C-alpha positions in Angstrom: -62.4 47.2 3.7 -62.5 45.4 0.3 -58.6 45.4 0.1 -58.5 43.9 3.6 -60.9 41.2 2.5 -58.9 40.4 -0.6 -55.7 40.3 1.4 -57.2 37.9 4.1 -58.6 35.7 1.3 -55.2 35.5 -0.3 -53.6 34.5 3.0 -56.1 31.8 3.6 -55.7 30.4 0.1 -51.9 30.5 0.3 -52.0 28.8 3.6 -54.3 26.1 2.3 -52.1 25.6 -0.8 -48.9 25.4 1.3 -50.5 22.9 3.7 -51.7 20.8 0.8 -48.3 20.8 -0.8 -46.7 20.0 2.5 -49.1 17.1 3.1 -48.4 15.8 -0.4 -44.7 16.0 0.2 -45.0 14.2 3.6 -47.0 11.4 1.9 -44.2 10.9 -0.6 -41.4 10.8 2.0 -40.1 7.3 2.4 -37.5 8.0 5.1 -35.5 10.7 6.8 -31.7 10.7 7.4 -31.4 13.3 10.1 -32.9 16.3 8.4 -32.5 15.0 4.9 -35.4 13.3 3.2 -35.7 10.6 0.6 -38.9 10.6 -1.4 -40.6 8.2 -3.8 -39.5 10.5 -6.6 -35.8 10.1 -5.5 -36.1 6.3 -5.4 -37.9 6.2 -8.8 -35.4 8.4 -10.5 -32.5 6.4 -9.0 -33.9 3.0 -10.0 -34.7 4.0 -13.6 -31.3 5.7 -13.9 -29.5 2.5 -12.7 -31.5 0.4 -15.2 -30.6 2.7 -18.1 -26.9 2.8 -17.1 -26.8 -1.0 -16.9 -28.7 -1.4 -20.2 -31.5 -3.3 -18.6 -35.2 -3.2 -19.7 -37.4 -0.9 -17.6 -40.2 -3.2 -16.4 -41.9 -3.9 -13.0 -39.8 -7.0 -12.3 -36.5 -5.1 -12.7 -37.8 -2.1 -10.7 -38.8 -4.4 -7.8 -35.3 -6.0 -7.8 -33.6 -2.6 -7.5 -35.8 -1.2 -4.7 -33.8 -2.3 -1.6 -30.3 -1.6 -3.0 -31.5 1.8 -4.3 -32.7 2.8 -0.8 -29.4 1.7 0.8 -27.5 3.7 -1.8 -29.6 6.8 -1.2 -29.1 6.5 2.5 -25.3 6.5 2.0 -25.6 9.5 -0.3 -27.5 11.4 2.3 -25.0 10.5 5.0 -22.2 11.8 2.8 -24.1 15.0 2.0 -24.7 15.7 5.7 -21.1 15.1 6.5 -19.9 17.2 3.6 -22.0 20.2 4.7 -19.6 20.6 7.6 -16.7 21.4 5.3 -16.1 24.0 2.6 -15.4 21.7 -0.3 -15.9 23.0 -3.9 -17.1 21.0 -6.9 -14.5 20.1 -9.4 -15.8 20.6 -13.0 -12.7 18.7 -14.4 -13.3 15.7 -12.2 -17.0 15.7 -13.0 -16.3 15.9 -16.8 -13.7 13.1 -16.6 -16.1 10.9 -14.6 -19.0 11.5 -17.0 -16.8 10.8 -20.0 -15.6 7.5 -18.5 -19.1 6.5 -17.6 -20.5 7.3 -21.1 -17.6 6.1 -23.2 -16.9 9.7 -24.2 -20.4 10.4 -25.3 -21.9 12.6 -22.6 -24.5 14.0 -25.0 -25.9 10.5 -25.6 -26.1 10.0 -21.8 -28.1 13.2 -21.4 -30.4 12.1 -24.2 -31.1 8.8 -22.5 -32.2 10.7 -19.4 -34.3 13.1 -21.5 -36.0 10.3 -23.5 -36.9 8.5 -20.3 -38.1 11.7 -18.6 -35.5 11.4 -15.8 -33.9 14.0 -13.7 -30.3 14.4 -15.1 -29.5 17.2 -12.6 -30.4 14.9 -9.7 -28.0 12.3 -11.2 -25.3 14.9 -11.5 -25.8 15.9 -7.8 -25.2 12.3 -6.7 -21.9 12.2 -8.7 -20.8 15.5 -7.2 -21.4 14.2 -3.7 -19.3 11.0 -4.4 -16.5 13.1 -5.9 -16.4 15.5 -3.0 -16.6 12.6 -0.6 -13.3 11.3 -2.1 -11.8 14.8 -1.5 -13.1 14.8 2.1 -11.6 11.4 2.9 -8.3 12.6 1.5 -8.5 15.8 3.5 -9.2 14.0 6.8 -6.9 11.0 6.5 -4.1 11.9 4.1 -1.7 12.7 7.0 -2.5 9.3 8.6 -1.4 7.4 5.5 2.3 6.6 5.8 4.1 4.1 3.6 7.5 2.8 4.4 9.6 3.7 1.4 12.2 1.1 2.2 9.6 -1.7 2.4 8.3 -0.5 -1.0 11.7 -0.7 -2.5 12.4 -4.2 -1.1 9.1 -5.4 -2.4 9.8 -4.0 -5.8 13.2 -5.6 -6.0 11.7 -9.0 -5.0 9.2 -8.7 -7.8 11.9 -7.9 -10.3 14.5 -10.5 -9.1 12.2 -13.5 -8.6 10.1 -13.2 -11.7 10.8 -13.0 -15.4 7.1 -12.4 -16.0 4.4 -10.5 -14.2 0.8 -11.8 -13.7 -2.1 -9.6 -14.6 -5.7 -10.1 -13.8 -8.8 -8.6 -15.3 -11.1 -8.1 -12.4 -14.6 -6.8 -11.4 -15.7 -6.2 -7.8 -18.7 -5.9 -5.6 -18.3 -4.2 -2.2 -21.0 -4.0 0.4 -20.9 -2.6 3.9 -21.1 -4.8 7.0 -23.4 -4.1 9.9 -21.4 -6.2 12.4 -24.3 -8.4 13.3 -26.2 -11.5 12.3 -27.6 -9.7 9.2 -24.1 -9.8 7.5 -24.4 -13.6 6.7 -27.8 -13.0 5.2 -26.6 -10.1 3.1 -23.7 -12.1 1.8 -25.9 -15.0 0.9 -28.3 -12.5 -0.8 -25.4 -11.2 -3.0 -24.6 -14.7 -4.3 -28.3 -15.4 -4.9 -28.7 -12.2 -6.9 -25.6 -13.1 -9.0 -27.1 -16.5 -9.8 -30.4 -14.8 -10.8 -28.9 -12.0 -12.8 -25.2 -11.3 -13.5 -22.2 -10.1 -11.5 -22.2 -6.8 -13.4 -25.8 -6.0 -12.7 -25.4 -6.8 -9.0 -22.4 -4.5 -8.9 -24.5 -1.6 -10.2 -27.3 -2.4 -7.7 -25.5 -3.2 -4.5 -21.8 -2.2 -4.6 -20.7 0.9 -2.6 -17.4 1.1 -4.6 -16.9 3.8 -7.2 -16.5 1.0 -9.7 -20.2 0.2 -9.4 -21.0 2.9 -12.1 -18.8 0.9 -14.5 -20.5 -2.4 -13.7 -17.8 -3.1 -11.1 -15.0 -3.3 -13.6 -11.4 -2.7 -12.4 -9.7 -3.5 -15.6 -6.3 -5.2 -15.8 -4.5 -5.2 -12.4 -0.9 -6.3 -11.8 -0.7 -9.2 -9.4 2.3 -7.8 -7.6 0.4 -4.7 -6.4 -2.5 -6.8 -4.9 -2.5 -7.4 -1.2 -1.3 -10.9 -0.3 -4.7 -11.9 0.8 -6.4 -11.0 -2.5 -3.5 -12.2 -4.6 -3.7 -15.7 -3.0 -7.4 -15.8 -3.8 -7.2 -14.4 -7.4 -4.1 -16.4 -8.4 -6.0 -19.7 -7.8 -9.2 -18.7 -9.6 -10.1 -19.5 -13.2 -11.6 -17.0 -15.7 -15.3 -16.6 -15.0 -15.0 -17.6 -11.3 -16.3 -15.5 -8.4 -14.3 -15.4 -5.2 -15.4 -16.3 -1.8 -16.3 -13.3 0.4 -13.2 -11.3 1.2 -13.7 -9.7 4.6 -12.4 -6.2 5.1 -12.7 -3.8 8.0 -16.4 -2.7 7.8 -17.1 -4.3 4.4 -16.9 -7.4 2.3 -15.6 -7.7 -1.3 -16.5 -10.2 -4.0 -14.2 -10.5 -7.0 -14.9 -11.9 -10.4 -11.9 -13.0 -12.5 -12.7 -12.1 -16.1 -9.3 -13.0 -17.6 -5.6 -13.4 -16.8 -2.3 -13.2 -18.6 1.5 -13.0 -18.1 3.6 -10.1 -19.3 7.3 -10.3 -19.9 9.4 -8.2 -17.4 12.0 -7.4 -20.1 12.2 -3.7 -20.5 10.0 -3.1 -17.5 9.7 0.5 -16.3 10.8 0.2 -12.7 9.8 3.8 -11.9 6.3 3.2 -13.2 6.0 -0.2 -11.4 7.1 1.5 -8.1 4.6 4.3 -8.6 1.7 1.8 -9.3 2.7 -0.1 -6.2 2.5 3.0 -4.0 -0.8 4.1 -5.6 -2.4 0.7 -5.0 -1.3 0.6 -1.3 -2.6 4.2 -0.7 -5.9 3.4 -2.4 -6.3 0.4 -0.1 -5.9 2.6 2.9 -8.1 5.3 1.6 -10.9 2.8 0.9 -10.5 1.4 4.4 -10.9 4.9 5.9 -13.8 5.7 3.6 -15.7 2.6 4.6 -14.9 3.1 8.3 -16.0 6.8 8.2 -19.3 6.0 6.4 -20.0 3.1 8.8 -19.6 5.4 11.8 -21.9 7.9 10.3 -24.6 5.3 9.7 -24.3 4.0 13.3 -24.6 7.4 14.9 -27.2 9.0 12.6 -31.0 9.0 13.2 -32.7 7.2 10.3 -36.5 7.2 10.4 -38.6 5.1 8.1 -42.0 6.4 7.2 
């Protein structure tokens, strides 16, 4: 009889503890994306991680500035995670290591220490990166067969570059890319980006708002050959001065803002045509992959149930 009493007492206490923990968890849930949850802890960790990576001071003012963009980013990550669960894609340690080294300027240990010193969840940060990397693999898996480039057109374009120019223009660019909703909110969101750039800096806004992979590197794209840019972007960038920010560049499902940091001309003498051709192909394929990625993510957002608490 005594054993039965002890057992029943244990069951009651366990049930109470579980209900208490569940209630506490429910109180901390900010929203649900299908069956995935986003908690206050997730938001806090993401905001502080973004501030550390951007080198900004951790204070209430900066935390408040990051709240909305952080929530948007976490929603996108949850959408990616849900979609990835339908496929058997494995993590790539090599890609992860390369990404972390690029992000930390080859000092991953220092990056880990920053998280430890600020009592942040480094594993949660790694999970986010793994999701982004596997998302790239998924887009390639789904759409690679749909990407076809006309080799003759590439060769003609390459010869035009070589024959018409003795120099090649190069542009040092940074970017911000945000998704479009396809409604009246788009104009408001675009205006908000410009307002935030005025208040802070292009680089900080790239970290906070941009959906591009370059956001983790403050939006920096580095030096880009003018001849591999699309005509639309080239016409805009070639008329900009260093330090200028472009007008909104509308894409399918998103809008891009570019900042010209510097530009230069490089002599074509001794140019490696094979390398130039390869870069031209890579650039055009990347443009198509980015288009498919934005479109796929936009469709998921429009068809998923997102419940705010």
